[in-house]
Structures are given as structure tokens and as C-alpha cells.
N, C-alpha and C positions, 0 to 999 in steps of 0.2 A: 504494500500500500504506500502511496506517496501523496503529498499535498502540494498545491501549486505555490511556488515562490519564484521570484525573478532572479535572485542572486545567490540563493542557496538551494540545496535539495534536502528534503526531509522525507525519509522513507522509514517504514516500520516492517519488521520481519519477526513475527511471533512476539516475544517479550522485549525485543531489542529495537531501539531507534537508531538510525544512522543519519547524522547531520553532516552535510558536505558543503563547505564554502565553495561556490561554483563560479569563480572568476579567474580561470587559469590565464587569461590574457593579461591580467593585472597581478599575476603571482598571488592570487587570492587575497589581495589587499582589501581592507575593510573600509567601506564608506558608510554614511549614515543609514542608508537603506539596508545595507547588509547587517549592520548592528541591530536594526529593528527586526529584521527577519530572523536573525539568530535568537533574539530574545523571545520572539513569538514561538519559534520551534522548540526551544528549551522549556518554555512555559507549558506548551502542549505536552511535551514529554513528562515533565514533572507532575502535571495534573491528571495524567491518564493512568488509571489504576492498573491497566493491562500491560503497561510498559515498565520494565524493571531496571534496564541498563541502557545507557546511550553511548554511542561512539561518535567522536567528532574528527573529521579529516578535511583535507583540501582536495580540490579537483586537479587532475593531471599528475605529472611525475616530478614537477620542479619545486612546488612549494606547498607547505601546510598553510602558512599565511606570512606575508611580509609586513603585516601591521597596517597602520593607517594609510589610506589611499591619498597620498599627498597631491597627486594630480587632481583628483576630484575636489580636494580641499582648496587648492589654489584657484581652480576654476570657479568654485562657489564664492570664494572671497573676492574674486575679480568681477563677480556678477555675471559670468558666462553661463548660459543655460538657465537663467532665472535665479531667484533668491535661494539661499540655503533653506532646506526644509527641516523643521524641528521634529525629529522622530521621538524625542524624549526617551531614548534608550541609552544605557551605558555602552561604552565602547565594547564591541564584540558581544553585546547582549548579556554576558554573564560575569563581567569582571568586577562589578560591584552591585549592591542592592538586589542580589539574586541568591536566594537560599534554596538549595536542593540537596536532599540527603540520599537520593538515588545515585548510584555510581556513574561516573562519566569517564570514558577512556579516550585518550587522544591518540590517533593513528597519524604520526608525523611523517609525511611523505616527501619532505624536502626542506626548503628554507623555513625556519621557525624563528622569526626575527621581530624585534620591537613589539608591537601590539600582538603579533602572532605568538610570541613567547609568553606574553602576559595571559592570553587566552588559554594556552596550553597549561600554564601554571594553575589555572582554575580547575583542571581535570585531576582525577584521582590516580590514574595509572597512565603512563606515557610510553608508547612504543615508537621507536624511531627507525627510519631507513638508514642504511649505511652512509648514504650521501647527504643526510640531513645536516644542517648547520644551525647553530643557536646563537642568539645574542640580543642585547638590548642597546642598540646604537644611538639612542636618543641624544646622549650628551654630545655626540659629534655634530649634532644640529642645534646645540645650545639649549636643549630642552631636557626634561627628565621622563623616565617611564612612569606615566601617571595613570595607568590602568591597572594598578596593583603591583607593578614590578618592584618598586622599592620596598614593599611590605611583604609580598609573598616569597620572593627569592631569598631574602635572609632567613626566612622561616624554613625553607626547603633545603638550603645548602649551608656548608660551613661559612661563617661570616666573611672570612677573607676571600673565599671563592665568589660569593655573591657580590661583594664589593668590587672585585676585579671585573665581573661582568658589567656592573652598574656604572663604574667610573672610567673604564677604558673604552667602552663601546665596541670592544673586539668581538669577532666571531669565533665560535668554538665548534669542533666537530663532534660527531655522534659518540665516538669512543670517549672523548672528554666528558660528555654529558652522562654516559653510563658510569664512568669512574666515580663521579661525584654524586650519583644518585638522582640526577635530574630526570633521567629516563630509566625505565625498568628493563627494557630490551633494546638491542640493536640488531636488525635483521636485514637481509636483502630486500630491496624495495617491494618486490612482488609478494613478500611474506608478511608485510606489516599489517595490512587490513585483515587477512585471514587470522593472524595471531590475535588481533583485537577482538575479532568475532569469537575465537576460541575462549578467550578470557571472559568475554561477556556471557557466553553460554555457560561457562563454569559457574559464574556468579548466579545465573538464573536457576541453577540447580539447588541453590540454598534458600532458606526462608527469607523472603524479601524484607519483612519487617525487621528481622534480626540484622540483615545486612545494613539497612538504613540506620538502625540504632547504633550499630558498631561504628559506622562512619561518623555519625553525629557525635557520639561519645568521644571518639579519638580526636576529632578536630576541635571540639570545644575544650577538651582536656588540655590541649596545647597552650591554652591561654590561662590555665589555672595552676595552682599549686598541686602537688601530688595528692594531698589530703582532700582538697576540693574536688580534684578529678575523680578520686575514688568514690566520693559521695555521689557525684552526678552519674558515674558509671552504674552504681547501684540503682539509681532512679531509672536508668534506661533498661537495666536488666528486669526490674519489676514490671516495667511497662510491657515487655514482650513475653514474660514468662506465663502470663495468663491467656495468651492468644490461642486460637485454634491451631495455628501452625506449630506452636511450641508443644502442643500435645501430640500433633501428628509426627513430629520428628522422632521422638523416642519410641512411639508406637510402631512406626515403620521399621526402625532398627530391630525392635524385638520380633517383629513378624518377618524379618529378612526380606524386605521389599523396598522399592524406591519410594521415598516420601512424595506425597502430592500436596505441595504447598499452594495456598490460595491467597496469601496476602491478607489474612484476617485472623 
């Protein structure tokens, strides 16, 4: 199943949503409309009880996303093609003011730069092609990564590594990204999306409410002391332990069969 969008593709296959930035002629750069469509697609995914995992990727073989579409921005600022349209969406749709506890996997099929890197940083698992390159080069244009880059990267990487990315504006290869945990896997280009689907399918075998609770507990706990984190972990555990799925899991194990989780 797919929905009509101009600058992205949004498809669903069973429990999995596939969101593709579809601007290969611009290296999947993000303009205002693309941000709006990404927000709409991820909101649809978040709110659809039948969808449990999303995969985000870019169209073509060259780029996941190179970030902000500077050509579109300069043309809009110059008044070409009409006035700038106010889409009221954060850059990339999900870089701020968007809460989703369902897992999101990034299938990084090439350049992952600037805002593209910031969108990838919003995902939970990242799989990169061998030829992928990573960086936040904003400082080379006398600006900063302001779609979460200065906040998420230091939380994901060793401080010195994050700062090297942020203040040099340099590009880094996929093996570098793997070494420092920025990505989970580096694979030949043709294996990136299949690996993302494999992981998504493995997640879909689990209790969806437990998956979301585990993600939320882990991410919220990063901002808390250990004691506070343990308290909120217990709250999440109590919230899922009484669900139908939590009864089904042990029962299926005892009966030596595959569990049939329903998300309730």
C-alpha cells in the first residue's frame, strides 16, 4: 500500500512502513514541502495501530539526504517562484517536537550530511552502505547544525568525536561511523535496505507495547539519574505487565508455539 506524496514515498508492507525521501536529482535534499510530507508520513505511521516499525531511506544510490535544499532556499529568499510557503513543520519532519516510541530504522544509502545527518540521528538503528559519508558541515557556511545536531550527536558519540564533527565540518566514512557507534552496520549498498527490513521484521516478532516501553524507558532514562531511571523503568514495566500481550508471551512459551501479539 502507498499514499500519494510529491517529494517522498510512503509505503506500508504488513506491520512495516517505508518512508523514502524521493528527490534523487537534488541528492534528496530537504525543502519545506519535503519536511511537511515527512512529518505527515511519520505522523501517519505513529498513529496507525497496525504499523509497528518504520524504515527511512533516500531514493537512488548516491544519497540518504544532503540536508537543507539551499537552492530552493535561495530561490525562495530571492522571491523566485513566489513567496516562501509556511508549512509549519520542523526540518525533516521529525527533528524536533515529534514524539514517537515506535522504532525507526535509517537505511543510509549514500551521503548523510548536514540536515540529513540530523534526521538520521533521530532514528533508533542506522545501517549504512559502504560508500556512505557522514558529516555536519554547517560551520563551513558560518552556521550551526540547528536541527538537533549539536544536542543529539554529543549524546550519541564520545564528546571529542562529536565535537570534531561539529566544529571541523569534515566528512567521515562509513567505517569511521561504525567504529564510533554512529551506525550499527556497514554493508554493500544492495544489502542495506534488505538488512533494514530484516531488523524491522525481527522487531515485529516481539510484543509491540513492550518494544515501545523499552525504547521510551531507555531514552528518557538518559536524561535522569540512575535512581530516577530505575523508578521510571518500573513504571513502564507495570504498564505493560498487565496487557494481553504480556500474558500471551509466557503462555506461548509454555505451549511451545509462536506468540500472537496484538498490541493490547
